[in-house]
C-alpha positions in Angstrom: 6.2 -34.0 -14.6 7.2 -30.3 -14.3 10.5 -29.7 -12.6 10.9 -26.5 -10.6 14.1 -24.8 -9.4 13.4 -22.8 -6.3 15.6 -21.0 -3.8 15.7 -22.5 -0.3 13.0 -20.7 1.7 10.0 -21.4 3.9 7.8 -22.1 0.8 10.2 -24.4 -1.0 11.0 -26.2 2.3 7.3 -26.8 2.9 7.0 -28.2 -0.6 10.1 -30.4 -0.1 8.7 -31.9 3.0 5.4 -32.6 1.3 7.3 -34.4 -1.5 9.6 -36.4 0.8 6.8 -37.6 3.2 4.7 -38.7 0.2 7.4 -40.9 -1.1 9.0 -38.6 -3.7 12.5 -37.3 -4.3 14.0 -33.8 -4.0 17.3 -32.5 -5.3 19.2 -30.4 -2.7 22.5 -28.6 -2.5 25.5 -29.6 -0.4 29.0 -28.2 -0.1 30.3 -31.1 -2.3 27.7 -31.9 -5.0 23.9 -31.8 -5.3 22.1 -34.8 -3.9 18.9 -36.6 -4.9 17.2 -37.3 -1.7 14.3 -39.5 -0.5 13.1 -40.7 2.9 15.6 -43.4 4.0 12.8 -45.2 6.0 10.6 -45.6 2.8 11.7 -48.6 0.8 9.7 -47.7 -2.3 11.1 -44.1 -2.2 14.7 -45.3 -2.0 14.2 -47.8 -4.8 12.8 -45.0 -6.9 16.0 -43.0 -6.6 17.8 -45.9 -8.3 15.2 -45.9 -11.1 15.4 -42.1 -11.6 19.2 -42.2 -11.9 19.5 -45.5 -13.7 21.8 -46.5 -10.9 22.9 -50.1 -10.4 21.2 -51.6 -7.3 24.5 -52.9 -5.8 25.9 -49.3 -5.4 25.0 -48.2 -1.8 23.7 -44.8 -0.9 24.7 -42.3 1.8 22.2 -41.2 4.4 22.2 -37.4 5.1 21.1 -36.0 8.5 21.1 -32.5 10.1 23.7 -31.7 12.7 21.4 -32.3 15.7 20.0 -35.6 14.5 20.5 -38.6 16.9 22.2 -41.2 14.8 22.0 -43.7 17.6 18.6 -44.6 16.2 20.3 -45.7 13.0 23.7 -47.2 14.0 24.7 -49.6 16.7 28.0 -48.3 17.8 30.2 -45.2 17.3 33.9 -45.7 18.3 35.8 -43.1 20.2 38.0 -42.2 17.2 34.8 -41.6 15.1 33.5 -39.2 17.8 36.7 -37.3 17.7 36.7 -37.1 13.9 33.1 -35.9 14.0 34.0 -33.2 16.5 36.8 -32.1 14.3 35.3 -32.2 10.8 31.5 -32.3 11.0 29.4 -30.8 9.7 31.5 -31.2 6.6 32.5 -33.3 3.6 33.1 -36.5 5.5 30.9 -39.6 5.4 31.3 -42.2 8.2 30.3 -45.8 7.8 29.0 -47.7 10.9 27.3 -50.9 11.7 23.6 -50.4 10.9 20.7 -51.1 13.3 18.6 -52.0 10.2 16.0 -49.3 10.8 16.3 -47.7 7.3 15.4 -49.4 4.0 17.6 -52.3 3.1 17.9 -50.7 -0.4 20.0 -47.9 1.1 23.0 -50.2 1.8 22.2 -52.7 -0.9 22.1 -55.6 1.5 25.2 -54.7 3.6 25.0 -54.6 7.4 26.6 -51.1 7.4 25.2 -47.6 7.0 27.0 -44.5 5.6 26.0 -41.3 7.3 26.9 -37.7 6.3 26.2 -34.3 7.9 26.7 -31.7 5.2 27.8 -28.2 6.2 25.9 -26.4 3.4 23.4 -24.0 5.0 20.7 -24.9 2.5 21.3 -28.6 3.1 21.0 -28.1 6.9 17.8 -26.1 6.5 16.3 -28.9 4.3 17.4 -31.7 6.5 16.2 -29.9 9.7 12.8 -29.1 8.1 12.0 -32.7 7.0 13.7 -34.1 10.1 14.2 -37.5 8.5 17.3 -39.4 7.4 17.6 -38.7 3.7 19.2 -41.3 1.4 20.9 -39.4 -1.4 23.3 -40.1 -4.2 24.4 -37.3 -6.5 21.5 -35.7 -8.4 22.5 -36.8 -11.9 22.0 -39.6 -14.4 24.2 -42.5 -13.3 27.8 -42.4 -14.6 27.4 -38.8 -15.9 29.4 -35.9 -14.4 28.2 -35.0 -10.9 26.2 -31.8 -10.5 27.6 -28.8 -8.7 24.7 -26.4 -9.6 20.9 -26.5 -9.8 21.2 -26.1 -13.5 23.4 -29.2 -13.8 20.6 -31.1 -12.0 18.0 -29.7 -14.3 20.0 -30.8 -17.3 20.0 -34.4 -16.2 16.7 -34.8 -14.3 14.2 -32.3 -15.9 10.8 -34.1 -16.0 12.0 -36.8 -13.6 11.6 -35.0 -10.3 9.3 -32.1 -9.0 11.8 -30.0 -7.1 15.4 -28.8 -7.2 16.4 -26.7 -4.2 18.8 -24.1 -5.4 21.7 -23.4 -3.1 24.1 -21.9 -5.6 27.3 -23.5 -6.8 28.9 -26.2 -4.6 32.1 -24.9 -3.1 33.8 -28.3 -2.6 33.3 -29.7 -6.0 34.0 -33.4 -5.4 32.1 -35.9 -3.3 32.7 -36.5 0.4 35.5 -38.7 1.8 33.9 -42.0 2.8 35.4 -43.5 6.0 34.8 -47.0 7.3 34.4 -46.7 11.1 33.5 -50.3 11.8 37.0 -51.5 12.9 39.6 -50.6 15.4 40.9 -47.8 13.2 39.4 -45.9 10.3 39.8 -47.0 6.6 39.2 -44.7 3.6 36.7 -46.2 1.2 36.6 -43.1 -1.1 39.0 -40.2 -1.0 37.7 -36.6 -0.9 38.2 -33.2 0.7 38.9 -34.6 4.2 42.3 -36.1 3.5 44.1 -39.1 4.9 46.5 -36.7 6.6 43.6 -34.9 8.3 42.2 -38.1 9.5 45.5 -39.4 10.9 46.0 -36.1 12.7 42.9 -36.9 14.8 42.7 -40.7 14.8 46.4 -41.6 14.8 46.2 -44.0 11.9 44.1 -44.5 8.8 44.1 -47.3 6.2 43.0 -47.1 2.6 40.8 -49.8 1.1 41.0 -51.1 -2.5 38.0 -53.0 -3.9 38.8 -56.5 -4.9 37.3 -58.1 -8.1 33.9 -59.7 -7.4 33.5 -58.0 -4.0 30.4 -56.0 -3.1 31.0 -52.2 -3.1 31.2 -50.9 0.5 30.8 -47.3 -0.6 29.5 -45.2 -3.5 32.2 -44.5 -6.2 34.1 -47.7 -5.7 32.6 -49.6 -8.6 31.7 -48.7 -12.2 32.6 -45.8 -14.4 31.6 -42.5 -12.9 31.6 -38.8 -13.4 31.9 -39.1 -17.2 31.2 -36.3 -19.8 29.1 -37.0 -22.8 32.0 -36.9 -25.2 35.2 -38.8 -25.9 38.0 -38.5 -23.3 41.7 -39.2 -22.9 43.8 -39.0 -19.8 47.6 -38.4 -19.7 49.9 -38.3 -16.7 51.7 -35.0 -16.1 55.0 -36.6 -17.2 53.3 -37.3 -20.6 52.0 -33.8 -21.2 53.9 -33.4 -24.5 52.3 -36.6 -25.7 48.9 -35.0 -24.8 49.8 -31.9 -26.8 50.7 -34.1 -29.8 47.3 -35.9 -29.5 45.5 -32.6 -29.2 47.1 -31.2 -32.4 46.5 -34.4 -34.3 42.8 -34.6 -33.4 42.4 -30.9 -34.1 43.9 -31.3 -37.5 41.5 -34.1 -38.2 38.6 -31.7 -37.6 37.7 -32.6 -34.0 36.6 -30.0 -31.5 39.2 -30.6 -28.8 39.7 -29.2 -25.3 42.5 -29.8 -22.9 41.5 -30.1 -19.2 44.4 -29.2 -16.9 45.5 -27.0 -14.0 46.9 -23.5 -14.4 50.5 -24.6 -14.1 50.1 -27.1 -17.0 48.2 -24.6 -19.1 51.2 -22.2 -18.9 53.6 -24.9 -19.9 51.8 -26.1 -23.0 50.6 -22.7 -24.1 47.6 -23.8 -26.1 44.3 -21.8 -26.4 41.6 -24.5 -26.0 42.0 -25.0 -22.3 39.5 -26.0 -19.6 41.5 -24.4 -16.8 40.9 -26.1 -13.4 42.7 -23.3 -11.5 45.9 -23.0 -9.3 45.2 -24.4 -5.9 44.1 -27.8 -4.7 40.8 -26.4 -3.6 40.2 -24.6 -6.9 41.0 -27.7 -8.9 38.6 -29.8 -6.8 35.8 -27.2 -7.0 36.2 -26.7 -10.8 36.6 -30.4 -11.9 33.0 -31.2 -12.6 32.1 -27.7 -13.7 34.8 -27.9 -16.4 34.0 -31.4 -17.5 30.4 -30.3 -18.1 31.6 -27.2 -19.9 33.8 -29.4 -22.0 31.1 -31.8 -23.0 29.1 -28.8 -24.3 31.9 -27.3 -26.4 34.0 -30.3 -27.5 33.8 -33.7 -29.0 37.0 -34.7 -27.2 38.5 -33.8 -23.8 42.1 -34.5 -23.3 42.8 -34.4 -19.6 46.3 -34.0 -18.2 46.8 -35.0 -14.5 48.2 -32.4 -12.1 51.8 -32.9 -11.1 50.9 -32.8 -7.4 48.8 -35.8 -6.5 48.7 -36.0 -2.6 46.3 -34.4 -0.1 43.0 -33.3 -1.8 44.5 -34.3 -5.1 44.1 -38.0 -4.2 40.4 -37.5 -4.4 40.6 -35.4 -7.6 42.7 -38.1 -9.3 40.2 -40.7 -8.2 37.4 -38.8 -10.0 39.6 -37.9 -13.0 40.6 -41.5 -13.6 37.0 -42.7 -13.4 35.8 -39.9 -15.6 38.4 -40.0 -18.3 40.5 -43.1 -17.8 38.3 -46.0 -16.7 37.0 -48.5 -19.2 34.5 -50.0 -16.7 
């Protein structure tokens, strides 16, 4: 199968609808990462996404819709706090989980009675979703467990020959996946941290919990289970307080002939003063936007990435640390 990268325009949108309605998959841009989308009503199409990615079939998907789509056809109840959060932060990098009406393929939610819905703010995503006018089930457009894609070229690297079309919407500005919020209870609960922070949610909803997956329990959200976001090279992860240990490890492996890169923020780079740096930037937003970009850059230039966690770990950095630990620290 030949894979094409095309800009988002009338011609490519027409082709994307043809592919989606015939049961195929299309990669499309969002403000967080690129998604691999299929018709959420089509069970075979949804199951094919799992096959393309090599994704475990107990890892649920998110359904993407355009901003004018009536989600009442998909979910049974939207609490008042969820309506307020939607008004404040949607379209945007926030996924909200509701009780499902069971109208989409059961493969989307992996047997759960809930449905995760997202309204991306990326203009190209909105054009695509509006044009096909269907709920689109979409995980990230990469091979399962590899670093998430933030450009059309990243998607092509992973999925060339596996899909027909990649809609090119430029580099993703957000850089890490959406916050996933359980809205099935009396108050919201974060299932996966992201760019919409706990503080932002509490500002609107008054309170917000944070869920931790228990051993043996079914994942209620993508990103809760398994190793994710991992570069195709060895990795190590050090806390900021152990940065000197990280430098010792860097020098030791470099002396042994390894090609080593240090992944860190600008502040840490200045402190350690080494040359082989994958610099994530200064601000929280820069660090989030650059994380996957630098991990992919690192896997192409090094045999070992030594990651040093930022000193600041609240706000957006909660989501960054979640991804960094799964990419460089998890053994699952």
